[in-house]
C-alpha positions as CSV (number, residue, x, y, z in Angstrom):
1,M,-35.9,12.6,-27.7
2,P,-32.7,11.3,-25.9
3,E,-33.7,13.2,-22.8
4,Q,-37.3,11.7,-22.8
5,F,-35.8,8.2,-23.4
6,N,-33.5,8.7,-20.4
7,N,-36.4,9.9,-18.2
8,L,-38.5,6.8,-19.2
9,K,-35.5,4.5,-18.6
10,L,-35.0,6.1,-15.1
11,T,-38.7,5.7,-14.4
12,R,-38.5,2.0,-15.2
13,M,-35.5,1.7,-12.9
14,A,-37.4,3.5,-10.1
15,G,-40.3,1.0,-10.4
16,G,-43.1,3.3,-11.5
17,M,-44.2,6.9,-12.0
18,E,-46.9,9.4,-11.0
19,Y,-50.3,8.2,-12.3
20,L,-51.1,11.5,-14.0
21,L,-47.8,11.5,-15.8
22,W,-48.5,8.0,-17.1
23,L,-52.0,9.0,-18.3
24,N,-50.5,12.0,-20.1
25,L,-47.9,9.7,-21.8
26,I,-50.6,7.4,-23.1
27,G,-52.9,10.2,-24.2
28,K,-55.7,9.6,-21.7
29,S,-57.5,12.2,-19.6
30,R,-57.8,12.5,-15.8
31,T,-61.4,11.5,-16.1
32,T,-60.5,8.3,-17.9
33,G,-57.9,7.6,-15.3
34,W,-60.5,8.1,-12.5
35,K,-62.8,5.6,-14.2
36,W,-60.0,3.0,-14.7
37,R,-59.4,3.0,-10.9
38,K,-63.0,2.3,-10.0
39,P,-64.5,-1.3,-9.9
40,G,-66.6,-2.3,-12.9
41,P,-70.4,-2.4,-12.8
42,N,-70.6,-6.2,-12.4
43,G,-68.0,-6.4,-9.7
44,E,-65.0,-6.6,-12.1
45,P,-61.7,-5.4,-10.6
46,P,-60.5,-1.9,-11.7
47,R,-58.4,-1.7,-14.8
48,V,-55.5,-0.3,-12.9
49,V,-54.5,-0.3,-9.2
50,C,-52.6,2.7,-7.9
51,C,-50.9,3.5,-4.6
52,R,-51.1,6.8,-2.8
53,I,-47.9,8.3,-1.3
54,D,-48.1,11.7,0.4
55,N,-51.5,12.3,-1.3
56,T,-50.1,11.6,-4.8
57,L,-51.2,8.7,-6.9
58,Y,-48.5,6.4,-8.4
59,I,-48.6,3.5,-10.7
60,T,-45.9,0.8,-10.4
61,Q,-44.1,-0.6,-13.4
62,K,-45.5,-4.0,-12.6
63,E,-49.0,-2.6,-12.8
64,I,-48.2,-0.8,-16.1
65,D,-46.9,-4.1,-17.5
66,R,-50.1,-5.9,-16.3
67,F,-52.3,-3.3,-17.9
68,W,-50.6,-3.6,-21.3
69,A,-50.7,-7.4,-21.2
70,Q,-54.4,-7.3,-20.6
71,A,-54.9,-4.7,-23.4
72,E,-52.9,-6.9,-25.8
73,A,-55.0,-9.9,-24.9
74,G,-58.1,-7.9,-25.9
75,K,-59.6,-7.6,-22.4
76,F,-60.6,-4.0,-22.9
77,E,-62.1,-4.3,-26.4
78,V,-65.6,-2.9,-26.9
79,D,-68.1,-5.0,-28.9
């Protein structure tokens, strides 16, 4: 556990992480990750915005924080 904590602390200091790693950490599939990056059916913005560097997707810490703030506010709840 200490090694994982240190890695996550370093990731926060770096400002983000690979998108697929983040999905793995929160227990979501690549398919879900793909859906989250697409705009909603009624023109809603995507749930997450990633950046591509050298053909690898990354998610910034700011975007992760925004995602969790929206989740806590109930934006992603299904009726």
